[in-house]
C-alpha positions in Angstrom: -0.2 -0.1 0.0 3.0 2.4 0.8 4.0 1.8 -2.7 1.1 3.1 -4.1 0.3 6.0 -2.4 3.8 7.2 -2.8 3.5 6.6 -6.5 -0.1 8.1 -6.7 1.6 11.3 -4.4 4.8 11.4 -7.1 2.2 11.5 -10.0 0.3 14.6 -8.2 3.1 16.6 -7.9 4.2 15.6 -11.5 1.1 16.9 -12.1 1.3 20.1 -10.2 4.3 20.8 -10.2 5.0 20.8 -14.6 2.5 23.2 -15.1 3.9 25.6 -12.7 7.6 25.1 -13.6 6.0 25.7 -17.6 4.8 29.3 -16.4 7.4 30.2 -14.1 10.2 29.2 -17.1 8.2 31.6 -19.5 7.3 34.3 -16.1 11.3 34.5 -16.3 11.8 35.1 -20.4 11.2 32.8 -23.5 15.0 31.9 -24.5 16.5 29.2 -25.9 18.3 27.6 -23.6 21.7 28.9 -26.0 20.8 32.1 -25.0 20.5 31.9 -21.8 22.8 34.4 -19.6 25.0 32.2 -16.9 23.1 33.8 -14.2 20.0 32.4 -15.7 21.6 29.0 -16.6 22.3 28.5 -13.2 18.6 29.8 -12.2 17.5 26.8 -14.5 19.7 24.5 -12.7 18.5 25.4 -9.2 15.0 25.2 -10.1 15.9 21.4 -12.1 17.2 20.5 -8.4 14.3 21.7 -6.7 11.4 20.2 -8.8 14.1 16.8 -9.3 14.2 16.2 -5.4 10.3 17.4 -4.4 9.1 14.6 -7.5 11.2 12.2 -6.5 11.3 11.7 -2.8 7.6 11.8 -0.9 9.2 12.7 2.7 9.7 16.2 1.4 7.1 18.6 1.9 5.3 20.1 -1.5 4.4 23.2 -0.4 7.5 24.7 0.7 8.8 23.7 -3.0 5.4 25.8 -4.8 7.2 28.6 -2.4 11.1 28.2 -3.5 10.1 27.8 -7.1 8.1 30.9 -7.4 10.7 32.6 -5.0 13.7 31.8 -7.6 11.3 33.3 -10.0 11.0 36.1 -8.4 14.8 36.7 -7.5 15.8 36.0 -11.5 12.8 38.9 -12.4 14.3 41.3 -9.7 18.3 40.7 -10.8 17.2 40.9 -14.7 15.5 44.3 -14.1 18.8 45.5 -11.7 21.1 44.5 -14.6 18.9 46.3 -17.0 19.5 49.5 -14.8 23.5 49.0 -14.5 25.4 48.4 -16.9 28.4 47.2 -14.0 26.1 44.8 -12.4 25.1 43.4 -16.3 29.3 42.7 -16.7 29.1 41.5 -13.3 26.4 38.7 -13.8 27.7 38.3 -17.6 30.4 37.6 -19.8 32.1 40.3 -21.9 31.9 39.2 -25.5 35.5 38.4 -26.8 37.1 38.8 -30.0 39.2 35.3 -31.2 39.8 35.9 -34.6 40.7 38.8 -36.3 41.6 39.3 -40.1 41.9 35.3 -40.3 44.1 35.1 -37.3 43.3 33.2 -34.3 43.6 35.4 -30.6 46.2 33.0 -28.4 45.4 34.7 -25.4 42.0 35.7 -25.9 41.5 31.9 -26.7 43.5 30.9 -23.2 41.5 33.5 -21.3 38.1 31.7 -22.1 39.4 28.6 -22.3 38.2 27.4 -25.6 40.5 25.6 -27.7 41.5 25.4 -31.1 39.4 22.2 -32.0 36.2 23.9 -30.6 36.6 27.4 -32.5 36.8 24.9 -36.0 34.0 23.2 -35.1 31.9 26.4 -33.9 33.3 27.8 -37.6 31.9 25.0 -39.7 28.4 25.1 -38.3 28.7 28.6 -39.9 29.5 27.1 -43.1 32.9 28.7 -42.8 35.7 26.3 -44.0 39.0 28.3 -43.9 39.6 30.6 -41.2 40.8 33.0 -43.8 37.6 34.0 -44.7 37.0 35.2 -41.4 37.4 39.6 -40.6 36.2 38.9 -37.0 35.0 36.5 -34.9 33.4 37.0 -31.9 32.6 34.7 -28.6 29.2 36.1 -27.2 28.3 35.9 -23.3 25.9 32.8 -24.3 29.2 30.9 -26.1 27.7 31.2 -29.3 30.5 32.3 -31.9 29.7 35.3 -34.2 31.4 35.7 -37.4 31.7 38.8 -39.6 33.2 37.0 -43.0 35.8 38.9 -45.4 34.2 41.4 -47.9 35.0 39.1 -50.5 34.1 36.2 -48.8 30.1 37.6 -47.8 27.4 35.6 -49.7 26.4 36.6 -53.3 23.7 35.8 -55.4 24.5 34.4 -58.9 22.8 37.4 -60.6 25.5 39.5 -58.7 28.3 37.6 -60.3 26.5 35.9 -63.1 28.1 32.6 -62.3 28.8 30.1 -59.6 31.7 30.8 -57.7 34.7 27.9 -57.7 34.5 25.7 -55.0 36.3 26.7 -51.5 39.4 24.6 -50.5 39.0 23.6 -47.2 42.0 24.2 -44.7 43.3 21.9 -42.6 45.1 22.2 -38.8 48.5 21.3 -39.8 50.2 22.4 -37.0 48.5 23.2 -33.1 50.5 25.0 -30.3 54.1 24.0 -32.0 52.9 20.0 -32.7 53.0 19.3 -36.6 50.1 16.8 -37.8 52.1 14.5 -40.3 48.4 12.8 -41.3 47.6 16.2 -42.8 50.6 16.9 -44.7 50.6 13.3 -45.8 46.5 14.3 -47.1 47.6 16.9 -48.9 50.9 15.5 -50.5 53.5 17.2 -48.9 56.6 16.6 -46.1 58.0 18.5 -43.4 60.9 20.1 -45.1 58.6 21.6 -47.7 56.5 22.9 -44.0 60.0 23.7 -43.0 60.9 25.8 -45.6 57.5 27.6 -45.7 58.0 28.6 -42.3 61.9 29.7 -42.7 60.4 32.0 -45.7 58.1 33.5 -43.2 61.3 34.0 -40.7 59.4 31.4 -38.1 62.8 29.3 -36.5 61.0 27.6 -33.6 58.2 25.6 -34.2 56.8 26.4 -30.5 56.6 30.5 -32.1 53.1 28.5 -33.5 50.0 28.9 -32.6 47.7 27.5 -35.4 49.2 26.8 -39.3 46.1 25.8 -41.7 47.2 24.5 -45.3 44.7 23.2 -47.9 44.6 20.8 -51.1 46.3 24.0 -52.8 49.1 24.0 -50.3 48.2 27.5 -49.0 49.8 27.5 -45.3 48.2 30.4 -43.2 50.3 31.2 -39.9 48.9 32.5 -36.5 51.6 33.1 -34.2 51.1 33.0 -29.9 52.7 36.3 -29.7 51.0 38.9 -32.3 52.0 42.2 -32.8 50.6 44.8 -34.6 47.3 43.6 -34.5 44.1 45.9 -34.1 41.4 44.3 -32.3 38.0 45.3 -32.8 36.4 47.4 -29.2 33.4 44.8 -28.5 30.9 45.7 -25.7 27.8 44.3 -24.4 
């Protein structure tokens, strides 16, 4: 009997708590999970923990859970209003946008600051239909973790009517050096070797592989190198 009564209690809690939770989430603001700032994401985690504990454990009082959910929602709405009123508070509770690519160059220090790897950046570029980092004028990691890309003017989408014919298919680039380590499989794939690679680096006055943060190559053997310590690079100023 205890099993049946507990099961009925759990089902009753689910029926009552889910509509309340739906209302609370809509009250907090209709946004996709990927668009949530850090503070709002933490609020969602806390809400999930409170609701999960209430549903899973019949010994927990149901009414205090409802009070907790409503209180959390009111706190989130209050903080959201304060953030709109105070830019300083907004910056404290929200990540600043971070420029990670400028003029086809990955910014080593900025990537280390936000703890993003080159693999993640390349994946995010592919999701933006960008297969060559040299096509990017500016790349920004937004506060919600999404990569925003501004392509170079000659690489932006045009229609057939604009050009009169189809463009040639761009060559896909591959990371052949990442933080001073050569990927020999990539060299083999593009049908070249380390001697050719070192000659290309010598032509760029790069004598130490450890100076290289990223080097990409395509099937046309076009090499693009980004150094760890970039100089004379103008980084766009991005603010919330």
